[in-house]
N, C-alpha and C positions, 0 to 999 in steps of 0.2 A: 504494500500500500504506500502511495506517495505521501510523505509528510507535508506539513504546512510550509516548511522552509523551501521545499522543492516545487511547490505549486507555482504556476506562472503568475507574476505580479505586474501590476501596472501602476507604479507609484505616482507618476505624473497625472494619470487619469483620475486616480483616487483624490488627489489634491484638487483637481479641477472640479470634481463632483462636490467636495465640501465647500469650495468657494461659491459654487452655485447655490448650495443649501443655505449658506450664510446671507445670501442676498435675495433669495426667492423663497417666500414662505411655502408656496405650493410644492417646490422641489424638496424642501425640508420635510413636509408632511408625507410626500411620496416615499422618501427614504425611511422615515420612522415607521410608516405603515407596513413596509415590506421587510422590516427587521434587518436593514442593511448592516453589513460588517466590513471591516477594512483590514488589510494586511500590513501596509506600510506603517511603521511605528508612529510617526508624528500624526498621520491621518487617524490611526487607531486611537491615539490619545485625544485628539481634537473631537472625535465622535463621542468619546466617553464624557468629555466636558459638555458637549451639546446635549446629550441625553440627560445629564444631571440638571442642566438649566431647564430643560423641558419638563422634567418631573417636578421641579420647584415652581413651575409656572412663570418663569422669568423670560424676558426678551432674549432672543437668540440672534446675536449680531456679531460681527468680527470684534467689536469693542468688548462685549460681554465675555466672549470666549477668551480673548487675550487677558482680561482681568482675572480670570480663573486659572490661567495657565501657571503651572509650577515648573520653573526652569527657563532655559533659553528658548525664545520663540523661533520656530522655523521660518525660513525666508518666505515661504509661500503664504503663511498666515499673516505676516507683516504686510505683504503686498496683496492681500486678498481682494481688495476693491479693484485694484488695477488689473489683476488676473481675471476677475469676473467681467470687467468691461471690455477687455481686449481679446479674451480667449474662451472663458468658461461658458459664456452665453451662447457660443457657437458650437459647444460640444454636448448639448443636451441629449442628442440621440445616443451618444456613447454611454450615457448614464444607464439607459435601459440595458445595453449590452453587458455592462459591468454587473448590474443587479441580476440579470438572468444567469450569468456565469456563477455568481456567488450563491444564488439560490440553489442551483444544482449542486454545488460543492457542499453546502450545508445539508441538503437532503441526502446526499450520498453518505456523508459522515454519520449522520444520525441513523440512516438505514443500516449501514455496516455494523454500528454498535448494536442495534436491535437484532440483526441477523446472528451476530456472534453469540448473543445471549440465547437465542432460540436454538442454535446449533447444539449448545451444551445442555439445555434444559427443556426446550419446547418440543411439541409434537411435530412430526414431519409435515402433517397437513398445514399446521400454522406457519411453518417455515416456508412452504411452497407458496401459500397465499400471500405472505408478506413480501416475498421476492417479486411476485407478479404485480402486486400493488405498488411497490417501490419503482419498478421499471415503468409502469404506466404513469406514475406521478412525475418522474424525471422527463419522460417523453413529452407530456403535456406542458410542463414548465418550459421546456426548450422551445416549443412552438408558440405558446400563448404568453407565458410570463405574466398573467393577469393577477390583480389583487382580488382576494376573496371579499373585500369590503366594498360596499356601495353606499354612497351618501344618499340621504333621503331626497336631495335635490335631483341626483341622477336618476333615481328610481321614478320619481314623479314626472321628470322630463320624458322618460321613455314611455310611461303610461299615457301621457298627453299626446305624444307622437302616435302611439297606437290608436288612440281614440279618434284622431283626426285623419287617419289614412283608411280609406274604405276598400282595403284589400285584405286577403287572409294574412294574419300575423305569422302563422307558421307555414310549413310547406303544404301547398294544396294537395288534397287527396286525389284530385281528378274528377270529383263529383261536386258539381256546383252547389247543389242544395245541401249536401252534407257539410260543405265548407262554411255555409252560412250559419250552421250551428256550431261548428268546431273552431272556425277561424284557422283552419289548417292544422297540421300536426307540429307541435312545438317540442323543442329539446327539453329533456327532463320528464316527459310524460310517459306513463305506462298506459297503453291503449289495448284493451281486451276485446276480441271479437268472438262472441259466443254463438253457438248454434248446434242443432242436432246434426248427425251425419248427412252428407249429400245436399247441403243447402248452399255450398259454395264458399266455405270458410277459406280454404287454401287458395282459391282463385282470387278472393278479395285481398288476401295477404300478398299475393304476387303483384296485384295492381298497386297496392300501397307501397311495396318495395320499389317498383319502377318509378313511382312518384317521388319517393324519398331520394332516389338516386340523382334527381336533379339538383339536390342540395349538398350531396356528399356521398361517401362510400357507404354501402349497405351490406350487412352480413345476414344471409337467410339461413337459419338453422332448421333443418327438417328432420323430425323424428319419425315421420310417417311415409314420405315419398322419397324416391331416389332423385338425384340431381338430373338424370336423364328424363324422368317423368315430368319434373318441373320445367325443364327446358322445352319439352314438347308442348306443354300447356302455354308457355310464354309465346311460342311460335303460333300456336293455334289462335290465341286470343288477339294477337297483334296482326295476323294475316286475315283474321275473320274466316278461317277455313276449318272444317270439321277435324277435331282432334283424332278421331278414329281413323280417318283417311291418312293423316300424317303418320300415325303409328304403324299402319299397315302398308305404307309406301304407295298409296293410291293418290299420288299428286300428278295431275296432268302436266304434260310437257310445257304447255304455255305458262304454267305457274311457277316453274322451277326458278326462273329469273327473279320473280318477286320473293320467293322463298330465300334465295341467296342474299338479296338486298336486305330483307328484314332480319336475317341472321346477323349480317354485318352490323346493322344498326343496333340491335340488342346487345351484341358482343362488346360494343363500346361503352355500355353502362358500367359504372363502378360497383358492380354487385358480385359478391362471392357466395357460393352455396356450400354448405357442409351437410352432407347426408349421412354421415356416420359420427354424430356428435357424442360427447361424453354423456353417460347416463345420469350423472348426478349434477345437482346445481353447482357444487364446488368446481367440478370439471368444466361446466358450461361457463362459469364466471371467468375461469382462467382462459378459456378459448376466446371469450369476448374481449378481454383485456389485451390478449395477443393481437387480435384483429385490429383494435383501435391503434395500437402502436405501429403496426404494419402500414397503416393507411393515413398517417399524419400529414403526408403531402396533400391529400385531399381529405378535408375534415370529415370524420365519421358522422353520419346523420341518422342512421337507424340500425336497429337489430330486430329481426323478424323471427318469431319462434312458432313452430307448428308441431306439437301444441303442448300446453302446460301439463296436462294430465299424464304425459309420457315421460316427464322428468321426475327423478327421485331426489330425495333430500340428501343432506351431507352424510357420508358414510360413517363419520365418527360421532354422529349424534342420533341415537335411537329415538324414534317418535312413538307415542302411544297409539296413534291412529293416523289414517291418511289425511284427515282434515288438518291436523297440526303440521304434517309434513308439507302439504300444499301451501299452507299459510307461510311457511318459511321460504318456499320457492317464489311465491308472488312478492313477498317483501324484498327478497334479494333482487328480483327483476326491477322493482321500483327504485331501489337504492343504486343499482347500476345505471339506470337512466339519469339519475341526478348526478352521480359521481362522474360519468363520462359525458354528460351534457348532450345526450342524443335521445331519440325516440325509441322506445321498445314497444313493438306491436306483437301481441301474443294471441294465438287462438285458444279457445277453451271449449270443452264439451259441455253440453247442458244435460241435466238429468232427464230420465224418461218421464218424469211427472208431467212435463209440459204436453206430452202426446196423449195422455189419458184424460186431460181436462176438456170440458166442453169448449172453452175459449182457449185456443192453442197459441196464445200470444205469450212469449216468454217474459219473465221478470228477473230481477237480480237474484231472487231466491233460487232460481233454477240453475245457477252456475254450479257445476258438479263438484262435489267433495269439499267445497270451501265457501265460507262466508268472508274470508279474508281477501279474496280476489276483488270483491266489490269495494272493500275498504281501501286497498292499496291502489287500485286503478284510478287514473284521472278521467278516463273515458271508457265506457262500456257500451258496445254495439251488439245487440242481440238480433240474429237473423232468423226468420221463419218464412216458410213458403205460404203465400196467401192464395194463389190460384195458378192453374196452368193456362197458357194462352193457346189459341188454335195453331200457331206456327211451331209449337213444341217448346217454346221458351216458358219461363215461369216468372211471376211477379214475387219478388222477395221483399217482405216487410223488414225494414231496419229500424229497430227500436233504439233510440238514443237514450238508454236507460240511466246513464250517469254521465254528467259533463261538469267536471269540477269548476270550470271557468266559463260556463255559458249555459244556454237553455237546454232542456231535454225535450224530446218530442219524437216524431217518427217521419220517415220518408219511405219511398218505394224505389227499388231498383229492378231492372229487368235482367234476368240471368239466362243466357243462352247456354244450355248444357252441352250443345254440340261443339261450341268453340270455347267453353268455360270462361266466358267474359261477361262482366257486369257493365251495363250502360244505364243511363237515366231514361226512364220512359217519357215519351212526349206528353206534354200537357200537365206535368206535375205541378202542384201548387207550390210557389216559392216559399221558402221557410219563413221569411219575415211576415207573410200573410197567413201563416198556419194558425187557426184559432186555438189549437191545442198546445201551442208553444208556451212552455212554462219554465221557470227557474227555481232551483233550490240548491 
């Protein structure tokens, strides 16, 4: 391990940074907020004096720092005003570079200390999880370097901007009326799509995945279908050509060119598919963190899971029943969405109870094996087939059963089972005019 004395130093840059901090209150707040540290001895001593003044609530200026100085003043501190006017004010971009580098060094040092402790006394699972978390943290700090703190002014300014822009705040789903309810899919959200078998859950997941790919990279984790089957569905829905004909090679010669062009178009999307994922939520978490690190050049925008009931809980934690196990799985999915700042879209089975009721409209209580899913999810969409159409397609009711940041209600989508594609039926009532639109 490289010790502090051998780490690369930038003494002059550190001095310029502190000259800027002594003349620019915003720069000083920026450094304190990020827990900045310095390696050059005089800069390290000056920063200690600055922090002392800040804790006492006293003014922080070149004069006050010099008054607290014990010993000979360094030249750069004596000439701080001149350095600021002639050089430091032009070096502010380098301040971020210094901070990013120092933040990574601190994170690595702290992580190494924790890992050493876990190697000697911790469980192997805890060690693996901490290593993955550390690598993800370092990777995100390298790219973003953002502060976790947001002033109320910044928060309210963002809220005002969103209130005055009449477009989806998140990534559009591709369905106009659904976006009127959801305002798109936002980072940090857990979106659950529930339904009984054969109502199109996987197809809707694929359409959401391609929509999210417009904003960044997407990982599609399939516990049910192979990657080849998913690829065939994508081609079918985008070509508007029967899936069965694609699978059996019954594509007319005149359509081969369209098939090739559509394949090339879809191949350009930043989507990866994993069809042999780990069986436990711990393994899945590791896989997702690895994926986000791999794709930092194009910011990760979404994780799509098909489906929740096929995932098992941590191997090192026995659960009394399946309900508690699934609660841990849904909680982990929500925490990953927040930690990695992306959308997690997950399919969920519904219980059979919905099929034996007179009114076959699903509710949140029908989510299979768990009441925690409805608690952890930001959005819950419940699918049910309302009727068959003469052309063989079906009208699928979409119950927006939970929407943490907006109204609940219902819309309809037309599902073409031959091409496995959802579209909006013509003549649907716009969401803002829906008399059943309500908030809670």
